[in-house]
C-alpha positions as CSV (number, residue, x, y, z in Angstrom):
1,X,57.3,133.0,108.4
2,X,56.7,131.7,104.9
3,X,59.8,133.5,103.5
4,X,61.9,132.0,106.2
5,X,60.7,128.5,105.3
6,X,61.2,129.2,101.6
7,X,64.8,130.5,102.2
8,X,65.6,127.5,104.3
9,X,64.2,125.1,101.7
10,X,66.2,126.8,98.9
11,X,69.3,126.7,101.1
12,X,68.9,123.0,101.8
13,X,68.1,122.3,98.1
14,X,71.2,124.2,97.0
15,X,73.4,122.4,99.6
16,X,72.1,118.9,98.6
17,X,72.6,119.6,94.9
18,X,76.1,120.9,95.3
19,X,77.1,118.1,97.6
20,X,76.9,115.7,94.6
21,X,79.2,117.8,92.5
22,X,82.0,117.8,95.1
23,X,85.0,115.9,93.7
24,X,88.1,114.5,95.4
25,X,91.3,116.1,94.3
26,X,94.0,113.5,93.4
27,X,97.4,114.9,94.1
28,X,100.8,113.8,95.4
29,X,103.8,116.0,96.1
30,X,107.4,115.1,95.5
31,X,110.6,116.9,96.5
32,X,113.8,116.2,94.6
33,X,117.0,117.8,96.0
34,X,120.5,117.5,94.7
35,X,123.0,117.3,97.6
36,X,126.2,118.1,95.8
37,X,128.4,117.4,98.9
38,X,126.9,113.9,99.1
39,X,126.8,113.5,95.3
40,X,123.2,112.3,95.5
41,X,119.6,113.1,94.7
42,X,117.3,113.0,97.8
43,X,113.7,112.2,96.9
44,X,110.7,112.6,99.3
45,X,107.2,111.8,98.2
46,X,103.9,112.6,99.9
47,X,101.0,110.4,98.7
48,X,97.5,109.7,100.1
49,X,97.8,106.2,101.6
50,X,94.2,105.2,100.6
51,X,94.9,106.1,96.9
52,X,98.2,104.2,97.1
53,X,96.4,101.1,98.6
54,X,93.8,101.3,95.8
55,X,96.5,101.5,93.1
56,X,98.4,98.6,94.5
57,X,95.2,96.5,94.9
58,X,94.4,97.2,91.2
59,X,97.9,96.4,90.0
60,X,98.5,93.3,92.0
61,X,94.9,92.0,92.5
62,X,95.5,91.8,96.3
63,X,94.0,93.6,99.3
64,X,96.7,96.0,100.6
65,X,96.8,97.6,104.1
66,X,99.7,100.0,104.0
67,X,99.7,102.4,106.9
68,X,97.5,100.1,109.1
69,X,98.2,97.5,111.8
70,X,97.5,94.8,109.1
71,X,100.4,96.0,106.9
72,X,102.7,93.0,106.0
73,X,106.3,92.9,104.9
74,X,105.1,91.6,101.5
75,X,103.1,94.8,101.1
76,X,106.2,96.8,101.7
77,X,107.9,94.9,98.9
78,X,104.9,95.6,96.6
79,X,105.2,99.3,97.5
80,X,108.9,99.4,96.6
81,X,108.4,97.4,93.4
82,X,105.5,99.7,92.3
83,X,107.2,102.9,93.2
84,X,110.5,102.0,91.4
85,X,108.5,100.9,88.4
86,X,106.5,104.2,88.2
87,X,109.3,106.7,89.2
88,X,112.6,106.8,87.5
89,X,115.5,109.3,86.9
90,X,118.0,109.9,84.2
91,X,121.0,112.0,85.0
92,X,123.0,113.4,82.0
93,X,121.1,110.9,79.7
94,X,121.9,107.9,81.9
95,X,119.3,106.0,83.8
96,X,120.2,105.9,87.5
97,X,118.9,103.4,90.1
98,X,116.5,104.8,92.6
99,X,117.0,103.4,96.1
100,X,113.8,103.1,98.2
101,X,114.9,103.8,101.7
102,X,111.9,104.0,104.0
103,X,108.4,105.3,104.6
104,X,106.4,106.8,107.4
105,X,102.7,107.6,107.9
106,X,101.7,111.2,108.8
107,X,97.9,111.3,109.2
108,X,96.5,109.9,105.9
109,X,99.7,110.7,104.0
110,X,102.4,108.1,103.3
111,X,105.8,109.8,103.1
112,X,108.4,107.8,101.1
113,X,112.1,108.5,101.2
114,X,114.4,107.5,98.2
115,X,117.8,108.5,96.9
116,X,120.0,108.3,93.8
117,X,123.7,108.0,94.5
118,X,126.9,108.7,92.7
119,X,126.0,111.9,90.9
120,X,129.1,114.0,90.6
121,X,127.5,116.7,88.3
122,X,124.1,117.4,86.7
123,X,123.8,118.8,83.2
124,X,120.4,117.3,82.6
125,X,117.8,115.6,84.7
126,X,114.9,113.7,83.3
127,X,112.2,112.5,85.7
128,X,109.5,110.0,84.8
129,X,106.6,109.9,87.3
130,X,103.4,107.9,86.7
131,X,102.8,106.9,90.4
132,X,99.0,106.5,90.8
133,X,98.3,107.7,87.2
134,X,97.6,104.2,86.0
135,X,95.1,103.9,88.8
136,X,93.4,107.2,88.2
137,X,93.9,109.4,85.1
138,X,92.9,112.5,87.2
139,X,96.0,112.0,89.4
140,X,98.5,114.9,89.5
141,X,102.0,114.6,90.8
142,X,103.6,117.9,91.7
143,X,107.3,117.6,91.7
144,X,109.6,120.3,93.1
145,X,113.2,120.1,92.0
146,X,116.1,121.9,93.6
147,X,119.5,121.6,91.9
148,X,122.4,123.9,92.9
149,X,119.9,126.5,94.3
150,X,117.9,126.5,91.1
151,X,114.2,125.6,91.9
152,X,111.8,124.3,89.3
153,X,108.4,122.7,89.6
154,X,106.8,120.1,87.3
155,X,103.3,118.8,87.0
156,X,103.0,115.2,86.0
157,X,99.7,114.1,84.7
158,X,98.2,111.4,82.4
159,X,99.3,113.5,79.4
160,X,102.7,114.6,80.8
161,X,104.6,111.6,82.3
162,X,108.2,112.8,82.0
163,X,110.1,116.0,81.9
164,X,113.7,117.0,81.0
165,X,115.4,119.8,83.0
166,X,118.7,121.3,81.7
167,X,121.4,122.9,83.9
């Protein structure tokens, strides 16, 4: 009986001590596809909406409710402004405008859809991605790029904010 109590106590002690060391993983996933027939890059991002709300609140000093019933059109404008400031693309050395198209909520993930038009050919692609990194230096943005069947993945962090791909 004493051994059972001792094992139970050790188990509870272990669980309570390890519970404090659990750490949230800050990650977002981006997909960049080159649609040659449409001459455009199609960009999809998947970002935790609570992290995005926190980043927007920090940047704009305003309570933000993206993904809730309280979401306002002004907050959508802040999202677009923030995203376009923190995510940019250069094709063949030339900065191209990123068009923010729409967003949708899937559980606690906000999916954002963007594109870059008028790209006849890609010799080089430079991506700059600091979305959420200014809010949390532990943020990691995994970006999968598919250009003409060639797939590459990039990890953007506080120390790696841009990457150049050659084709």
